[in-house]
PDB file of N, CA, C and O in Angstrom, chain B, residues numbered from 101:
ATOM      1  N   MET B 101      28.485   5.407   5.886  1.00  0.00           N
ATOM      2  CA  MET B 101      28.206   4.231   6.696  1.00  0.00           C
ATOM      3  C   MET B 101      27.221   3.333   5.956  1.00  0.00           C
ATOM      4  O   MET B 101      26.286   3.795   5.302  1.00  0.00           O
ATOM      5  N   HIS B 102      27.460   2.070   6.082  1.00  0.00           N
ATOM      6  CA  HIS B 102      26.524   1.094   5.524  1.00  0.00           C
ATOM      7  C   HIS B 102      25.655   0.571   6.658  1.00  0.00           C
ATOM      8  O   HIS B 102      26.092  -0.229   7.485  1.00  0.00           O
ATOM      9  N   ILE B 103      24.423   1.041   6.673  1.00  0.00           N
ATOM     10  CA  ILE B 103      23.479   0.620   7.704  1.00  0.00           C
ATOM     11  C   ILE B 103      22.411  -0.219   7.025  1.00  0.00           C
ATOM     12  O   ILE B 103      21.858   0.181   6.001  1.00  0.00           O
ATOM     13  N   TYR B 104      22.123  -1.369   7.589  1.00  0.00           N
ATOM     14  CA  TYR B 104      21.146  -2.280   7.025  1.00  0.00           C
ATOM     15  C   TYR B 104      20.038  -2.533   8.052  1.00  0.00           C
ATOM     16  O   TYR B 104      20.091  -3.510   8.799  1.00  0.00           O
ATOM     17  N   PRO B 105      19.035  -1.648   8.084  1.00  0.00           N
ATOM     18  CA  PRO B 105      17.972  -1.803   9.089  1.00  0.00           C
ATOM     19  C   PRO B 105      17.046  -2.971   8.769  1.00  0.00           C
ATOM     20  O   PRO B 105      16.935  -3.404   7.622  1.00  0.00           O
ATOM     21  N   ILE B 106      16.400  -3.457   9.785  1.00  0.00           N
ATOM     22  CA  ILE B 106      15.359  -4.469   9.622  1.00  0.00           C
ATOM     23  C   ILE B 106      14.035  -3.709   9.634  1.00  0.00           C
ATOM     24  O   ILE B 106      13.673  -3.084  10.631  1.00  0.00           O
ATOM     25  N   ILE B 107      13.322  -3.773   8.516  1.00  0.00           N
ATOM     26  CA  ILE B 107      12.070  -3.027   8.376  1.00  0.00           C
ATOM     27  C   ILE B 107      10.929  -4.027   8.260  1.00  0.00           C
ATOM     28  O   ILE B 107      10.853  -4.792   7.299  1.00  0.00           O
ATOM     29  N   ILE B 108      10.047  -4.010   9.246  1.00  0.00           N
ATOM     30  CA  ILE B 108       8.934  -4.956   9.289  1.00  0.00           C
ATOM     31  C   ILE B 108       7.629  -4.177   9.182  1.00  0.00           C
ATOM     32  O   ILE B 108       7.388  -3.241   9.944  1.00  0.00           O
ATOM     33  N   PHE B 109       6.798  -4.573   8.235  1.00  0.00           N
ATOM     34  CA  PHE B 109       5.515  -3.924   7.997  1.00  0.00           C
ATOM     35  C   PHE B 109       4.406  -4.816   8.535  1.00  0.00           C
ATOM     36  O   PHE B 109       4.382  -6.014   8.251  1.00  0.00           O
ATOM     37  N   ILE B 110       3.489  -4.245   9.308  1.00  0.00           N
ATOM     38  CA  ILE B 110       2.341  -4.999   9.818  1.00  0.00           C
ATOM     39  C   ILE B 110       1.162  -4.719   8.897  1.00  0.00           C
ATOM     40  O   ILE B 110       0.698  -3.583   8.799  1.00  0.00           O
ATOM     41  N   HIS B 111       0.684  -5.751   8.229  1.00  0.00           N
ATOM     42  CA  HIS B 111      -0.368  -5.624   7.217  1.00  0.00           C
ATOM     43  C   HIS B 111      -1.725  -6.008   7.796  1.00  0.00           C
ATOM     44  O   HIS B 111      -1.917  -7.122   8.285  1.00  0.00           O
ATOM     45  N   TYR B 112      -2.663  -5.064   7.733  1.00  0.00           N
ATOM     46  CA  TYR B 112      -4.048  -5.324   8.131  1.00  0.00           C
ATOM     47  C   TYR B 112      -4.916  -5.310   6.883  1.00  0.00           C
ATOM     48  O   TYR B 112      -4.661  -4.542   5.956  1.00  0.00           O
ATOM     49  N   LYS B 113      -5.940  -6.157   6.853  1.00  0.00           N
ATOM     50  CA  LYS B 113      -6.804  -6.260   5.682  1.00  0.00           C
ATOM     51  C   LYS B 113      -7.871  -5.169   5.631  1.00  0.00           C
ATOM     52  O   LYS B 113      -8.346  -4.817   4.551  1.00  0.00           O
ATOM     53  N   SER B 114      -8.251  -4.632   6.795  1.00  0.00           N
ATOM     54  CA  SER B 114      -9.298  -3.612   6.811  1.00  0.00           C
ATOM     55  C   SER B 114      -9.203  -2.755   8.066  1.00  0.00           C
ATOM     56  O   SER B 114      -8.465  -3.061   9.002  1.00  0.00           O
ATOM     57  N   THR B 115      -9.979  -1.666   8.055  1.00  0.00           N
ATOM     58  CA  THR B 115     -10.023  -0.783   9.232  1.00  0.00           C
ATOM     59  C   THR B 115     -10.658  -1.504  10.408  1.00  0.00           C
ATOM     60  O   THR B 115     -10.338  -1.219  11.563  1.00  0.00           O
ATOM     61  N   LYS B 116     -11.544  -2.422  10.124  1.00  0.00           N
ATOM     62  CA  LYS B 116     -12.218  -3.184  11.186  1.00  0.00           C
ATOM     63  C   LYS B 116     -11.200  -3.942  12.036  1.00  0.00           C
ATOM     64  O   LYS B 116     -11.305  -3.970  13.262  1.00  0.00           O
ATOM     65  N   HIS B 117     -10.220  -4.552  11.381  1.00  0.00           N
ATOM     66  CA  HIS B 117      -9.206  -5.312  12.114  1.00  0.00           C
ATOM     67  C   HIS B 117      -8.333  -4.404  12.981  1.00  0.00           C
ATOM     68  O   HIS B 117      -7.916  -4.793  14.072  1.00  0.00           O
ATOM     69  N   ILE B 118      -8.059  -3.195  12.492  1.00  0.00           N
ATOM     70  CA  ILE B 118      -7.278  -2.244  13.300  1.00  0.00           C
ATOM     71  C   ILE B 118      -8.098  -1.821  14.516  1.00  0.00           C
ATOM     72  O   ILE B 118      -7.586  -1.762  15.634  1.00  0.00           O
ATOM     73  N   LYS B 119      -9.369  -1.529  14.284  1.00  0.00           N
ATOM     74  CA  LYS B 119     -10.246  -1.085  15.369  1.00  0.00           C
ATOM     75  C   LYS B 119     -10.426  -2.171  16.427  1.00  0.00           C
ATOM     76  O   LYS B 119     -10.505  -1.874  17.619  1.00  0.00           O
ATOM     77  N   GLU B 120     -10.490  -3.420  15.993  1.00  0.00           N
ATOM     78  CA  GLU B 120     -10.704  -4.522  16.928  1.00  0.00           C
ATOM     79  C   GLU B 120      -9.431  -4.942  17.653  1.00  0.00           C
ATOM     80  O   GLU B 120      -9.488  -5.680  18.637  1.00  0.00           O
ATOM     81  N   GLN B 121      -8.281  -4.475  17.168  1.00  0.00           N
ATOM     82  CA  GLN B 121      -7.016  -4.837  17.804  1.00  0.00           C
ATOM     83  C   GLN B 121      -7.044  -4.323  19.237  1.00  0.00           C
ATOM     84  O   GLN B 121      -7.246  -3.131  19.472  1.00  0.00           O
ATOM     85  N   GLY B 122      -6.849  -5.191  20.157  1.00  0.00           N
ATOM     86  CA  GLY B 122      -6.879  -4.766  21.548  1.00  0.00           C
ATOM     87  C   GLY B 122      -6.156  -5.739  22.444  1.00  0.00           C
ATOM     88  O   GLY B 122      -6.199  -6.952  22.243  1.00  0.00           O
ATOM     89  N   ASP B 123      -5.504  -5.194  23.418  1.00  0.00           N
ATOM     90  CA  ASP B 123      -4.803  -5.988  24.411  1.00  0.00           C
ATOM     91  C   ASP B 123      -4.791  -5.149  25.675  1.00  0.00           C
ATOM     92  O   ASP B 123      -4.241  -4.048  25.668  1.00  0.00           O
ATOM     93  N   PRO B 124      -5.378  -5.631  26.758  1.00  0.00           N
ATOM     94  CA  PRO B 124      -5.481  -4.809  27.969  1.00  0.00           C
ATOM     95  C   PRO B 124      -4.133  -4.388  28.562  1.00  0.00           C
ATOM     96  O   PRO B 124      -4.061  -3.399  29.292  1.00  0.00           O
ATOM     97  N   ILE B 125      -3.088  -5.118  28.260  1.00  0.00           N
ATOM     98  CA  ILE B 125      -1.769  -4.776  28.800  1.00  0.00           C
ATOM     99  C   ILE B 125      -1.116  -3.662  27.988  1.00  0.00           C
ATOM    100  O   ILE B 125      -0.558  -2.727  28.561  1.00  0.00           O
ATOM    101  N   TYR B 126      -1.179  -3.751  26.650  1.00  0.00           N
ATOM    102  CA  TYR B 126      -0.455  -2.826  25.788  1.00  0.00           C
ATOM    103  C   TYR B 126      -1.328  -1.710  25.208  1.00  0.00           C
ATOM    104  O   TYR B 126      -0.858  -0.585  25.040  1.00  0.00           O
ATOM    105  N   LEU B 127      -2.573  -2.007  24.907  1.00  0.00           N
ATOM    106  CA  LEU B 127      -3.467  -1.025  24.290  1.00  0.00           C
ATOM    107  C   LEU B 127      -4.680  -0.810  25.190  1.00  0.00           C
ATOM    108  O   LEU B 127      -5.681  -1.517  25.073  1.00  0.00           O
ATOM    109  N   ARG B 128      -4.587   0.145  26.064  1.00  0.00           N
ATOM    110  CA  ARG B 128      -5.671   0.353  27.027  1.00  0.00           C
ATOM    111  C   ARG B 128      -6.816   1.171  26.440  1.00  0.00           C
ATOM    112  O   ARG B 128      -7.973   0.964  26.804  1.00  0.00           O
ATOM    113  N   ASP B 129      -6.505   2.099  25.537  1.00  0.00           N
ATOM    114  CA  ASP B 129      -7.544   2.936  24.938  1.00  0.00           C
ATOM    115  C   ASP B 129      -8.085   2.291  23.668  1.00  0.00           C
ATOM    116  O   ASP B 129      -7.345   1.673  22.903  1.00  0.00           O
ATOM    117  N   LYS B 130      -9.379   2.444  23.461  1.00  0.00           N
ATOM    118  CA  LYS B 130      -9.985   1.918  22.232  1.00  0.00           C
ATOM    119  C   LYS B 130      -9.645   2.836  21.069  1.00  0.00           C
ATOM    120  O   LYS B 130      -9.505   4.047  21.242  1.00  0.00           O
ATOM    121  N   VAL B 131      -9.514   2.255  19.887  1.00  0.00           N
ATOM    122  CA  VAL B 131      -9.223   3.005  18.679  1.00  0.00           C
ATOM    123  C   VAL B 131     -10.554   3.424  18.054  1.00  0.00           C
ATOM    124  O   VAL B 131     -11.451   2.598  17.886  1.00  0.00           O
ATOM    125  N   THR B 132     -10.680   4.700  17.714  1.00  0.00           N
ATOM    126  CA  THR B 132     -11.913   5.184  17.092  1.00  0.00           C
ATOM    127  C   THR B 132     -11.960   4.768  15.628  1.00  0.00           C
ATOM    128  O   THR B 132     -10.941   4.415  15.035  1.00  0.00           O
ATOM    129  N   GLN B 133     -13.159   4.815  15.057  1.00  0.00           N
ATOM    130  CA  GLN B 133     -13.330   4.472  13.647  1.00  0.00           C
ATOM    131  C   GLN B 133     -12.521   5.418  12.770  1.00  0.00           C
ATOM    132  O   GLN B 133     -11.874   4.982  11.817  1.00  0.00           O
ATOM    133  N   ARG B 134     -12.553   6.710  13.084  1.00  0.00           N
ATOM    134  CA  ARG B 134     -11.812   7.702  12.298  1.00  0.00           C
ATOM    135  C   ARG B 134     -10.310   7.444  12.357  1.00  0.00           C
ATOM    136  O   ARG B 134      -9.624   7.505  11.337  1.00  0.00           O
ATOM    137  N   HIS B 135      -9.805   7.156  13.548  1.00  0.00           N
ATOM    138  CA  HIS B 135      -8.377   6.913  13.721  1.00  0.00           C
ATOM    139  C   HIS B 135      -7.949   5.634  13.004  1.00  0.00           C
ATOM    140  O   HIS B 135      -6.882   5.598  12.391  1.00  0.00           O
ATOM    141  N   SER B 136      -8.765   4.591  13.073  1.00  0.00           N
ATOM    142  CA  SER B 136      -8.416   3.334  12.391  1.00  0.00           C
ATOM    143  C   SER B 136      -8.424   3.524  10.877  1.00  0.00           C
ATOM    144  O   SER B 136      -7.611   2.928  10.172  1.00  0.00           O
ATOM    145  N   LYS B 137      -9.346   4.357  10.373  1.00  0.00           N
ATOM    146  CA  LYS B 137      -9.385   4.632   8.932  1.00  0.00           C
ATOM    147  C   LYS B 137      -8.128   5.385   8.504  1.00  0.00           C
ATOM    148  O   LYS B 137      -7.542   5.074   7.467  1.00  0.00           O
ATOM    149  N   GLU B 138      -7.710   6.376   9.299  1.00  0.00           N
ATOM    150  CA  GLU B 138      -6.492   7.131   8.997  1.00  0.00           C
ATOM    151  C   GLU B 138      -5.266   6.218   9.006  1.00  0.00           C
ATOM    152  O   GLU B 138      -4.415   6.308   8.121  1.00  0.00           O
ATOM    153  N   GLN B 139      -5.180   5.345  10.000  1.00  0.00           N
ATOM    154  CA  GLN B 139      -4.060   4.412  10.084  1.00  0.00           C
ATOM    155  C   GLN B 139      -4.029   3.477   8.876  1.00  0.00           C
ATOM    156  O   GLN B 139      -2.968   3.223   8.306  1.00  0.00           O
ATOM    157  N   PHE B 140      -5.184   2.974   8.497  1.00  0.00           N
ATOM    158  CA  PHE B 140      -5.274   2.042   7.375  1.00  0.00           C
ATOM    159  C   PHE B 140      -4.852   2.713   6.068  1.00  0.00           C
ATOM    160  O   PHE B 140      -4.093   2.139   5.287  1.00  0.00           O
ATOM    161  N   GLU B 141      -5.344   3.924   5.833  1.00  0.00           N
ATOM    162  CA  GLU B 141      -5.000   4.647   4.610  1.00  0.00           C
ATOM    163  C   GLU B 141      -3.511   4.990   4.558  1.00  0.00           C
ATOM    164  O   GLU B 141      -2.877   4.885   3.508  1.00  0.00           O
ATOM    165  N   THR B 142      -2.968   5.395   5.684  1.00  0.00           N
ATOM    166  CA  THR B 142      -1.534   5.691   5.750  1.00  0.00           C
ATOM    167  C   THR B 142      -0.713   4.430   5.484  1.00  0.00           C
ATOM    168  O   THR B 142       0.280   4.469   4.758  1.00  0.00           O
ATOM    169  N   ALA B 143      -1.134   3.320   6.073  1.00  0.00           N
ATOM    170  CA  ALA B 143      -0.419   2.051   5.867  1.00  0.00           C
ATOM    171  C   ALA B 143      -0.455   1.622   4.411  1.00  0.00           C
ATOM    172  O   ALA B 143       0.534   1.100   3.896  1.00  0.00           O
ATOM    173  N   GLN B 144      -1.585   1.834   3.736  1.00  0.00           N
ATOM    174  CA  GLN B 144      -1.677   1.479   2.318  1.00  0.00           C
ATOM    175  C   GLN B 144      -0.698   2.304   1.483  1.00  0.00           C
ATOM    176  O   GLN B 144      -0.039   1.776   0.587  1.00  0.00           O
ATOM    177  N   LYS B 145      -0.610   3.591   1.780  1.00  0.00           N
ATOM    178  CA  LYS B 145       0.322   4.459   1.048  1.00  0.00           C
ATOM    179  C   LYS B 145       1.763   4.028   1.278  1.00  0.00           C
ATOM    180  O   LYS B 145       2.560   3.967   0.342  1.00  0.00           O
ATOM    181  N   ILE B 146       2.089   3.732   2.530  1.00  0.00           N
ATOM    182  CA  ILE B 146       3.452   3.296   2.855  1.00  0.00           C
ATOM    183  C   ILE B 146       3.772   1.994   2.132  1.00  0.00           C
ATOM    184  O   ILE B 146       4.858   1.837   1.575  1.00  0.00           O
ATOM    185  N   GLU B 147       2.826   1.065   2.142  1.00  0.00           N
ATOM    186  CA  GLU B 147       3.053  -0.225   1.477  1.00  0.00           C
ATOM    187  C   GLU B 147       3.261  -0.039  -0.026  1.00  0.00           C
ATOM    188  O   GLU B 147       4.130  -0.685  -0.612  1.00  0.00           O
ATOM    189  N   GLN B 148       2.484   0.825  -0.648  1.00  0.00           N
ATOM    190  CA  GLN B 148       2.621   1.050  -2.087  1.00  0.00           C
ATOM    191  C   GLN B 148       3.960   1.692  -2.443  1.00  0.00           C
ATOM    192  O   GLN B 148       4.587   1.321  -3.435  1.00  0.00           O
ATOM    193  N   GLU B 149       4.394   2.648  -1.637  1.00  0.00           N
ATOM    194  CA  GLU B 149       5.598   3.404  -1.972  1.00  0.00           C
ATOM    195  C   GLU B 149       6.901   2.735  -1.523  1.00  0.00           C
ATOM    196  O   GLU B 149       7.929   2.874  -2.186  1.00  0.00           O
ATOM    197  N   TYR B 150       6.862   2.019  -0.412  1.00  0.00           N
ATOM    198  CA  TYR B 150       8.114   1.550   0.184  1.00  0.00           C
ATOM    199  C   TYR B 150       8.220   0.038   0.369  1.00  0.00           C
ATOM    200  O   TYR B 150       9.134  -0.427   1.050  1.00  0.00           O
ATOM    201  N   SER B 151       7.323  -0.728  -0.212  1.00  0.00           N
ATOM    202  CA  SER B 151       7.333  -2.175   0.026  1.00  0.00           C
ATOM    203  C   SER B 151       8.640  -2.838  -0.398  1.00  0.00           C
ATOM    204  O   SER B 151       9.006  -3.883   0.141  1.00  0.00           O
ATOM    205  N   ARG B 152       9.337  -2.249  -1.348  1.00  0.00           N
ATOM    206  CA  ARG B 152      10.607  -2.845  -1.789  1.00  0.00           C
ATOM    207  C   ARG B 152      11.681  -2.795  -0.694  1.00  0.00           C
ATOM    208  O   ARG B 152      12.671  -3.525  -0.759  1.00  0.00           O
ATOM    209  N   TYR B 153      11.485  -1.944   0.298  1.00  0.00           N
ATOM    210  CA  TYR B 153      12.450  -1.822   1.381  1.00  0.00           C
ATOM    211  C   TYR B 153      12.123  -2.703   2.588  1.00  0.00           C
ATOM    212  O   TYR B 153      12.931  -2.810   3.510  1.00  0.00           O
ATOM    213  N   PHE B 154      10.951  -3.332   2.591  1.00  0.00           N
ATOM    214  CA  PHE B 154      10.539  -4.144   3.732  1.00  0.00           C
ATOM    215  C   PHE B 154      11.385  -5.405   3.829  1.00  0.00           C
ATOM    216  O   PHE B 154      11.600  -6.099   2.835  1.00  0.00           O
ATOM    217  N   THR B 155      11.854  -5.687   5.015  1.00  0.00           N
ATOM    218  CA  THR B 155      12.550  -6.939   5.285  1.00  0.00           C
ATOM    219  C   THR B 155      11.538  -8.069   5.384  1.00  0.00           C
ATOM    220  O   THR B 155      11.784  -9.185   4.926  1.00  0.00           O
ATOM    221  N   GLY B 156      10.402  -7.764   5.988  1.00  0.00           N
ATOM    222  CA  GLY B 156       9.355  -8.759   6.142  1.00  0.00           C
ATOM    223  C   GLY B 156       8.007  -8.092   6.337  1.00  0.00           C
ATOM    224  O   GLY B 156       7.924  -6.911   6.675  1.00  0.00           O
ATOM    225  N   VAL B 157       6.955  -8.863   6.119  1.00  0.00           N
ATOM    226  CA  VAL B 157       5.593  -8.385   6.326  1.00  0.00           C
ATOM    227  C   VAL B 157       4.923  -9.323   7.313  1.00  0.00           C
ATOM    228  O   VAL B 157       4.924 -10.541   7.132  1.00  0.00           O
ATOM    229  N   VAL B 158       4.352  -8.744   8.357  1.00  0.00           N
ATOM    230  CA  VAL B 158       3.648  -9.511   9.378  1.00  0.00           C
ATOM    231  C   VAL B 158       2.162  -9.338   9.126  1.00  0.00           C
ATOM    232  O   VAL B 158       1.674  -8.217   8.989  1.00  0.00           O
ATOM    233  N   GLN B 159       1.447 -10.446   9.066  1.00  0.00           N
ATOM    234  CA  GLN B 159       0.006 -10.398   8.842  1.00  0.00           C
ATOM    235  C   GLN B 159      -0.708 -10.122  10.151  1.00  0.00           C
ATOM    236  O   GLN B 159      -0.201 -10.428  11.230  1.00  0.00           O
ATOM    237  N   GLU B 160      -1.879  -9.545  10.042  1.00  0.00           N
ATOM    238  CA  GLU B 160      -2.686  -9.200  11.207  1.00  0.00           C
ATOM    239  C   GLU B 160      -2.952 -10.405  12.096  1.00  0.00           C
ATOM    240  O   GLU B 160      -2.779 -11.550  11.681  1.00  0.00           O
ATOM    241  N   GLY B 161      -3.369 -10.136  13.302  1.00  0.00           N
ATOM    242  CA  GLY B 161      -3.700 -11.173  14.257  1.00  0.00           C
ATOM    243  C   GLY B 161      -3.714 -10.585  15.642  1.00  0.00           C
ATOM    244  O   GLY B 161      -3.704  -9.365  15.810  1.00  0.00           O
ATOM    245  N   ALA B 162      -3.738 -11.438  16.622  1.00  0.00           N
ATOM    246  CA  ALA B 162      -3.678 -10.975  18.003  1.00  0.00           C
ATOM    247  C   ALA B 162      -2.322 -10.311  18.243  1.00  0.00           C
ATOM    248  O   ALA B 162      -1.331 -10.651  17.595  1.00  0.00           O
ATOM    249  N   LEU B 163      -2.290  -9.381  19.159  1.00  0.00           N
ATOM    250  CA  LEU B 163      -1.064  -8.647  19.424  1.00  0.00           C
ATOM    251  C   LEU B 163       0.083  -9.582  19.801  1.00  0.00           C
ATOM    252  O   LEU B 163       1.224  -9.357  19.397  1.00  0.00           O
ATOM    253  N   SER B 164      -0.209 -10.616  20.562  1.00  0.00           N
ATOM    254  CA  SER B 164       0.844 -11.574  20.934  1.00  0.00           C
ATOM    255  C   SER B 164       1.369 -12.311  19.705  1.00  0.00           C
ATOM    256  O   SER B 164       2.562 -12.605  19.621  1.00  0.00           O
ATOM    257  N   SER B 165       0.488 -12.610  18.753  1.00  0.00           N
ATOM    258  CA  SER B 165       0.900 -13.277  17.519  1.00  0.00           C
ATOM    259  C   SER B 165       1.770 -12.359  16.668  1.00  0.00           C
ATOM    260  O   SER B 165       2.765 -12.797  16.090  1.00  0.00           O
ATOM    261  N   ILE B 166       1.394 -11.098  16.595  1.00  0.00           N
ATOM    262  CA  ILE B 166       2.182 -10.124  15.836  1.00  0.00           C
ATOM    263  C   ILE B 166       3.581 -10.003  16.442  1.00  0.00           C
ATOM    264  O   ILE B 166       4.579  -9.994  15.721  1.00  0.00           O
ATOM    265  N   CYS B 167       3.643  -9.911  17.764  1.00  0.00           N
ATOM    266  CA  CYS B 167       4.944  -9.799  18.435  1.00  0.00           C
ATOM    267  C   CYS B 167       5.804 -11.036  18.186  1.00  0.00           C
ATOM    268  O   CYS B 167       7.012 -10.922  17.981  1.00  0.00           O
ATOM    269  N   THR B 168       5.193 -12.203  18.203  1.00  0.00           N
ATOM    270  CA  THR B 168       5.918 -13.448  17.936  1.00  0.00           C
ATOM    271  C   THR B 168       6.474 -13.458  16.520  1.00  0.00           C
ATOM    272  O   THR B 168       7.618 -13.858  16.303  1.00  0.00           O
ATOM    273  N   GLN B 169       5.662 -13.015  15.547  1.00  0.00           N
ATOM    274  CA  GLN B 169       6.113 -12.964  14.161  1.00  0.00           C
ATOM    275  C   GLN B 169       7.250 -11.958  13.976  1.00  0.00           C
ATOM    276  O   GLN B 169       8.195 -12.215  13.230  1.00  0.00           O
ATOM    277  N   ILE B 170       7.157 -10.817  14.655  1.00  0.00           N
ATOM    278  CA  ILE B 170       8.217  -9.809  14.576  1.00  0.00           C
ATOM    279  C   ILE B 170       9.508 -10.367  15.152  1.00  0.00           C
ATOM    280  O   ILE B 170      10.572 -10.227  14.548  1.00  0.00           O
ATOM    281  N   LEU B 171       9.421 -10.994  16.306  1.00  0.00           N
ATOM    282  CA  LEU B 171      10.598 -11.586  16.942  1.00  0.00           C
ATOM    283  C   LEU B 171      11.230 -12.645  16.045  1.00  0.00           C
ATOM    284  O   LEU B 171      12.455 -12.699  15.933  1.00  0.00           O
ATOM    285  N   ALA B 172      10.428 -13.481  15.410  1.00  0.00           N
ATOM    286  CA  ALA B 172      10.949 -14.517  14.514  1.00  0.00           C
ATOM    287  C   ALA B 172      11.662 -13.887  13.319  1.00  0.00           C
ATOM    288  O   ALA B 172      12.725 -14.354  12.910  1.00  0.00           O
ATOM    289  N   THR B 173      11.076 -12.825  12.758  1.00  0.00           N
ATOM    290  CA  THR B 173      11.692 -12.152  11.610  1.00  0.00           C
ATOM    291  C   THR B 173      13.018 -11.516  12.002  1.00  0.00           C
ATOM    292  O   THR B 173      14.003 -11.629  11.271  1.00  0.00           O
ATOM    293  N   VAL B 174      13.049 -10.852  13.147  1.00  0.00           N
ATOM    294  CA  VAL B 174      14.293 -10.219  13.607  1.00  0.00           C
ATOM    295  C   VAL B 174      15.362 -11.268  13.867  1.00  0.00           C
ATOM    296  O   VAL B 174      16.510 -11.090  13.458  1.00  0.00           O
ATOM    297  N   ASN B 175      15.010 -12.356  14.538  1.00  0.00           N
ATOM    298  CA  ASN B 175      15.981 -13.420  14.797  1.00  0.00           C
ATOM    299  C   ASN B 175      16.519 -14.014  13.503  1.00  0.00           C
ATOM    300  O   ASN B 175      17.714 -14.291  13.396  1.00  0.00           O
ATOM    301  N   GLN B 176      15.652 -14.211  12.527  1.00  0.00           N
ATOM    302  CA  GLN B 176      16.064 -14.761  11.238  1.00  0.00           C
ATOM    303  C   GLN B 176      17.027 -13.800  10.534  1.00  0.00           C
ATOM    304  O   GLN B 176      18.049 -14.233  10.001  1.00  0.00           O
ATOM    305  N   GLU B 177      16.716 -12.520  10.528  1.00  0.00           N
ATOM    306  CA  GLU B 177      17.570 -11.532   9.861  1.00  0.00           C
ATOM    307  C   GLU B 177      18.916 -11.375  10.564  1.00  0.00           C
ATOM    308  O   GLU B 177      19.943 -11.205   9.907  1.00  0.00           O
ATOM    309  N   GLN B 178      18.914 -11.430  11.876  1.00  0.00           N
ATOM    310  CA  GLN B 178      20.162 -11.272  12.615  1.00  0.00           C
ATOM    311  C   GLN B 178      21.076 -12.474  12.491  1.00  0.00           C
ATOM    312  O   GLN B 178      22.276 -12.369  12.743  1.00  0.00           O
ATOM    313  N   SER B 179      20.528 -13.607  12.108  1.00  0.00           N
ATOM    314  CA  SER B 179      21.367 -14.798  11.957  1.00  0.00           C
ATOM    315  C   SER B 179      22.015 -14.868  10.576  1.00  0.00           C
ATOM    316  O   SER B 179      22.893 -15.701  10.351  1.00  0.00           O
ATOM    317  N   LYS B 180      21.596 -14.009   9.651  1.00  0.00           N
ATOM    318  CA  LYS B 180      22.178 -14.002   8.309  1.00  0.00           C
ATOM    319  C   LYS B 180      23.570 -13.386   8.324  1.00  0.00           C
ATOM    320  O   LYS B 180      23.869 -12.509   9.135  1.00  0.00           O
ATOM    321  N   ALA B 181      24.401 -13.850   7.428  1.00  0.00           N
ATOM    322  CA  ALA B 181      25.749 -13.281   7.298  1.00  0.00           C
ATOM    323  C   ALA B 181      25.648 -11.943   6.573  1.00  0.00           C
ATOM    324  O   ALA B 181      24.874 -11.789   5.628  1.00  0.00           O
ATOM    325  N   LEU B 182      26.433 -10.995   7.025  1.00  0.00           N
ATOM    326  CA  LEU B 182      26.464  -9.683   6.393  1.00  0.00           C
ATOM    327  C   LEU B 182      27.829  -9.504   5.760  1.00  0.00           C
ATOM    328  O   LEU B 182      28.850  -9.468   6.448  1.00  0.00           O
ATOM    329  N   TRP B 183      27.834  -9.393   4.450  1.00  0.00           N
ATOM    330  CA  TRP B 183      29.085  -9.272   3.712  1.00  0.00           C
ATOM    331  C   TRP B 183      29.446  -7.799   3.566  1.00  0.00           C
ATOM    332  O   TRP B 183      28.658  -7.005   3.052  1.00  0.00           O
ATOM    333  N   ILE B 184      30.626  -7.447   4.016  1.00  0.00           N
ATOM    334  CA  ILE B 184      31.089  -6.073   3.883  1.00  0.00           C
ATOM    335  C   ILE B 184      32.484  -6.084   3.260  1.00  0.00           C
ATOM    336  O   ILE B 184      33.213  -7.062   3.425  1.00  0.00           O
ATOM    337  N   PRO B 185      32.878  -5.024   2.548  1.00  0.00           N
ATOM    338  CA  PRO B 185      34.204  -5.002   1.960  1.00  0.00           C
ATOM    339  C   PRO B 185      35.294  -4.948   3.025  1.00  0.00           C
ATOM    340  O   PRO B 185      35.104  -4.353   4.086  1.00  0.00           O
ATOM    341  N   ALA B 186      36.445  -5.576   2.738  1.00  0.00           N
ATOM    342  CA  ALA B 186      37.565  -5.609   3.679  1.00  0.00           C
ATOM    343  C   ALA B 186      38.249  -4.258   3.788  1.00  0.00           C
ATOM    344  O   ALA B 186      38.859  -3.952   4.812  1.00  0.00           O
ATOM    345  N   CYS B 187      38.154  -3.456   2.754  1.00  0.00           N
ATOM    346  CA  CYS B 187      38.751  -2.127   2.787  1.00  0.00           C
ATOM    347  C   CYS B 187      37.740  -1.125   2.271  1.00  0.00           C
ATOM    348  O   CYS B 187      36.849  -1.497   1.507  1.00  0.00           O
ATOM    349  N   PRO B 188      37.851   0.137   2.666  1.00  0.00           N
ATOM    350  CA  PRO B 188      36.896   1.148   2.199  1.00  0.00           C
ATOM    351  C   PRO B 188      36.945   1.296   0.676  1.00  0.00           C
ATOM    352  O   PRO B 188      38.005   1.167   0.063  1.00  0.00           O
ATOM    353  N   LEU B 189      35.811   1.563   0.090  1.00  0.00           N
ATOM    354  CA  LEU B 189      35.747   1.721  -1.364  1.00  0.00           C
ATOM    355  C   LEU B 189      36.227   3.080  -1.806  1.00  0.00           C
ATOM    356  O   LEU B 189      36.236   3.372  -3.002  1.00  0.00           O
TER     357      LEU B 189
END
């Protein structure tokens, strides 16, 4: 099967930005310093190893801004033509 997923990476500049990320509707619990550091380090490793597979990268910001950027990227990717062979290879 030829599956073409949309892979969007959310890029944060520091652990501080992850820790400060908050939205009373979606994120009710506060993120600890240790947890934000773990998330940041994991994200850096993922970005280094798999960035060639990313469809798009969303920059940090308010949660509503991130969601808007994700929606725009998905809409843009879904509007592209997907070329597939007429017969199996």
